[in-house]
C-alpha positions as CSV (number, residue, x, y, z in Angstrom):
1,M,0.0,0.0,0.0
2,D,1.4,3.5,-0.9
3,N,1.7,6.3,1.6
4,S,-1.6,7.9,0.6
5,G,-3.4,4.6,1.2
6,R,-1.8,4.2,4.7
7,S,-2.8,7.8,5.5
8,F,-6.4,7.2,4.4
9,L,-6.6,3.9,6.3
10,K,-5.3,5.6,9.5
11,Q,-7.9,8.4,9.2
12,S,-10.8,6.1,8.4
13,G,-10.1,4.0,11.4
14,N,-10.5,0.5,10.0
15,C,-9.9,-1.7,6.9
16,Q,-13.6,-2.1,6.2
17,N,-14.1,1.7,5.9
18,Y,-11.1,1.9,3.7
19,K,-12.5,-0.8,1.4
20,I,-15.9,0.9,1.2
21,Q,-14.3,4.3,0.4
22,K,-12.0,2.7,-2.2
23,F,-15.0,1.1,-3.8
24,L,-16.9,4.4,-3.9
25,F,-13.8,6.1,-5.3
26,Y,-13.5,3.7,-8.3
27,E,-17.3,3.7,-8.8
28,A,-17.1,7.5,-9.2
29,I,-14.4,7.1,-11.7
30,L,-16.5,4.7,-13.8
31,I,-19.5,7.0,-13.6
32,N,-17.4,10.0,-14.7
33,S,-15.9,7.9,-17.5
34,K,-19.4,7.0,-18.8
35,E,-20.5,10.6,-18.5
36,M,-17.5,11.7,-20.5
37,S,-18.3,9.0,-23.1
38,N,-21.9,10.2,-23.3
39,S,-20.9,13.8,-23.7
40,I,-18.8,12.8,-26.8
41,F,-21.4,10.6,-28.5
42,N,-24.4,12.8,-27.8
43,N,-23.1,15.2,-30.5
44,I,-22.9,12.5,-33.2
45,R,-24.6,13.0,-36.5
46,V,-22.3,11.2,-38.9
47,I,-20.5,7.8,-39.0
48,L,-17.5,7.4,-41.2
49,L,-16.5,3.8,-42.0
50,D,-13.7,2.1,-43.7
51,R,-15.0,-0.5,-46.2
52,D,-12.8,-3.5,-46.5
53,G,-12.4,-5.3,-43.2
54,V,-15.3,-3.3,-41.6
55,I,-18.3,-3.8,-43.9
56,N,-16.9,-6.7,-46.0
57,E,-14.4,-9.4,-45.5
58,E,-10.8,-8.5,-46.5
59,P,-8.8,-11.6,-47.7
60,G,-6.8,-9.1,-49.8
61,P,-7.6,-6.4,-52.4
62,I,-11.3,-6.7,-53.6
63,L,-10.9,-6.9,-57.4
64,S,-14.3,-8.2,-58.4
65,P,-17.9,-8.3,-57.2
66,E,-17.5,-12.0,-56.5
67,Q,-14.8,-11.2,-53.9
68,F,-17.0,-8.8,-52.1
69,V,-18.5,-10.8,-49.1
70,M,-20.3,-9.0,-46.3
71,I,-19.1,-9.5,-42.7
72,P,-21.9,-11.1,-40.7
73,K,-24.3,-8.5,-39.2
74,S,-22.5,-5.5,-40.8
75,A,-25.6,-4.7,-43.0
76,E,-27.9,-4.9,-40.0
77,A,-25.5,-2.7,-38.0
78,L,-25.7,-0.1,-40.8
79,A,-29.5,-0.3,-40.8
80,R,-29.4,0.6,-37.1
81,L,-27.3,3.6,-37.8
82,N,-29.8,4.6,-40.6
83,A,-32.7,4.1,-38.2
84,R,-31.0,6.4,-35.7
85,G,-30.8,9.1,-38.3
86,W,-27.0,9.2,-38.5
87,R,-25.6,9.6,-42.0
88,C,-23.0,7.0,-43.0
89,F,-20.1,7.6,-45.4
90,V,-17.5,5.1,-46.6
91,I,-13.9,6.4,-46.6
92,T,-11.6,3.8,-48.3
93,N,-8.1,3.5,-49.7
94,Q,-8.2,1.6,-53.0
95,A,-4.5,1.2,-54.1
96,A,-5.5,-1.5,-56.6
97,F,-6.2,1.4,-59.0
98,A,-2.6,2.6,-58.9
99,R,-1.3,-0.9,-59.2
100,G,-3.4,-1.4,-62.4
101,D,-5.4,-4.2,-60.9
102,L,-8.8,-2.3,-60.7
103,S,-10.7,-0.2,-63.1
104,E,-13.3,2.4,-62.4
105,S,-16.1,0.3,-64.0
106,V,-15.3,-2.8,-61.9
107,F,-15.0,-0.6,-58.8
108,Q,-18.5,0.8,-59.5
109,T,-19.8,-2.8,-60.0
110,I,-18.4,-3.7,-56.6
111,T,-20.1,-0.7,-55.1
112,E,-23.4,-1.7,-56.7
113,K,-23.1,-5.1,-55.1
114,M,-22.4,-3.5,-51.7
115,R,-25.4,-1.3,-52.0
116,A,-27.5,-4.3,-53.0
117,E,-26.3,-6.3,-50.1
118,L,-27.1,-3.4,-47.7
119,E,-30.6,-3.0,-49.2
120,K,-31.4,-6.6,-48.2
121,S,-31.3,-5.4,-44.6
122,A,-33.0,-2.0,-45.3
123,A,-29.6,-0.3,-45.0
124,H,-27.8,2.2,-47.1
125,I,-24.7,4.5,-47.2
126,D,-25.1,8.2,-47.9
127,G,-21.9,8.4,-49.9
128,Q,-18.5,6.9,-50.6
129,Y,-15.1,8.6,-50.9
130,Y,-12.0,6.7,-52.1
131,C,-8.4,7.2,-52.8
132,P,-7.0,5.5,-55.9
133,H,-3.4,6.3,-55.2
134,H,-0.4,4.5,-53.8
135,P,3.0,6.1,-53.0
136,D,4.9,3.5,-54.9
137,W,2.6,2.8,-57.9
138,E,1.0,4.8,-60.7
139,N,-0.9,3.5,-63.7
140,G,0.3,-0.1,-63.1
141,Q,3.9,0.9,-62.9
142,R,6.2,1.2,-59.9
143,R,7.3,4.7,-59.3
144,S,11.0,5.6,-59.4
145,A,10.5,7.6,-56.2
146,A,7.7,7.5,-53.7
147,K,5.0,10.1,-54.0
148,A,2.5,10.7,-51.2
149,C,-1.0,12.2,-51.6
150,N,-3.3,13.8,-49.1
151,C,-6.3,11.7,-49.7
152,R,-4.8,8.3,-48.9
153,K,-5.4,7.6,-45.2
154,P,-3.8,8.5,-42.8
155,G,-4.2,11.7,-44.8
156,T,-7.4,13.5,-44.0
157,L,-8.4,15.0,-47.4
158,L,-11.3,12.5,-47.9
159,L,-12.7,13.2,-44.5
160,E,-12.4,17.0,-45.1
161,Q,-14.1,16.6,-48.5
162,A,-17.0,14.6,-47.1
163,S,-17.4,17.2,-44.3
164,A,-17.4,20.1,-46.7
165,E,-19.8,18.5,-49.1
166,H,-22.3,17.3,-46.5
167,G,-22.0,19.9,-43.8
168,F,-20.7,18.2,-40.7
169,S,-17.8,18.7,-38.4
170,A,-15.2,16.4,-36.8
171,E,-16.9,16.9,-33.4
172,E,-20.1,15.4,-34.8
173,T,-18.4,12.3,-36.3
174,V,-17.2,8.9,-35.3
175,F,-14.8,7.0,-37.5
176,I,-15.0,3.1,-37.5
177,G,-12.1,1.3,-39.0
178,D,-9.8,-1.7,-38.8
179,S,-6.4,-0.4,-39.7
180,T,-3.9,2.0,-38.1
181,S,-4.3,4.3,-41.0
182,D,-8.0,4.7,-40.1
183,F,-7.1,5.5,-36.5
184,A,-4.4,8.0,-37.5
185,A,-6.7,9.7,-40.0
186,A,-9.4,10.1,-37.3
187,A,-6.9,11.5,-34.8
188,K,-5.4,13.9,-37.3
189,W,-8.8,15.2,-38.2
190,G,-9.8,15.5,-34.6
191,T,-12.6,13.0,-34.5
192,C,-13.3,9.9,-32.2
193,S,-12.4,6.5,-33.6
194,I,-13.6,3.0,-32.9
195,G,-11.4,0.0,-33.9
196,V,-12.9,-3.3,-34.9
197,R,-11.3,-6.7,-34.5
198,T,-12.3,-7.8,-38.0
199,G,-10.1,-7.1,-41.1
200,H,-6.6,-5.9,-40.1
201,A,-7.8,-5.5,-36.4
202,G,-5.0,-2.9,-36.0
203,R,-2.3,-5.4,-36.8
204,D,-1.1,-3.8,-40.0
205,R,1.1,-1.4,-38.1
206,K,1.5,0.9,-41.1
207,V,1.6,3.8,-38.7
208,S,1.7,4.1,-34.9
209,A,-1.9,4.7,-33.9
210,E,-4.6,3.2,-31.7
211,P,-8.3,3.9,-31.7
212,D,-10.1,5.6,-28.9
213,Y,-12.2,2.4,-28.3
214,W,-12.1,-1.2,-29.4
215,Q,-15.1,-3.4,-30.3
216,A,-15.3,-6.9,-31.8
217,D,-17.0,-5.9,-35.1
218,L,-19.2,-3.3,-36.7
219,W,-22.3,-4.7,-35.0
220,E,-20.7,-4.3,-31.6
221,A,-19.3,-0.9,-32.5
222,V,-22.9,0.3,-33.3
223,E,-24.2,-1.3,-30.1
224,F,-21.6,0.6,-28.2
225,L,-22.5,3.9,-29.8
226,L,-26.2,3.4,-29.3
227,K,-25.8,2.5,-25.6
228,N,-23.5,5.5,-25.0
229,S,-25.6,8.2,-26.7
230,T,-29.0,9.8,-26.1
């Protein structure tokens, strides 16, 4: 026991009182923590989501509609967000464009399949923003020197674009992602992030970043949001 604990025990008179006071102290911390969480989530109007590894399975780059497979209960989770009145926007890196493995027409076909899968659960997204770049690739050719862009996460350009076009702020937003680039983008933009244990589950380690909260999957992330907002 540290000195503060000994001093408290001496003043309280007995061990039982110390245990009661200690319990009440930690209970107050938990209550305050929940109140802080509520104060953050009560402002929410918009949910930003990564696509691959959050909405759909991510065995690797999704290069065809056949490879697009929904993660169980992710469509139902989005339907709950829609029912709450929160707008949902996908923010996704799609480096397969730069590598020459994905065309605009195929990407749109994949998007159509996603929307169709969501509709089966009465769910929808309100928009999608994607980065087609890669620092080491361009038009199917490896670059002679790396070239970064601002839209590829952890850059924040796509978040800023969605915000400007749809009239919301970072304070009204939660970003749900599976990779460190998602968490870093959210932190740079100044919004709260929830990491999910599907997809990369934060193990990609592309950048040093952690989410503000962890949940098992999109369904659990939505459950967490709904429980901690009014």
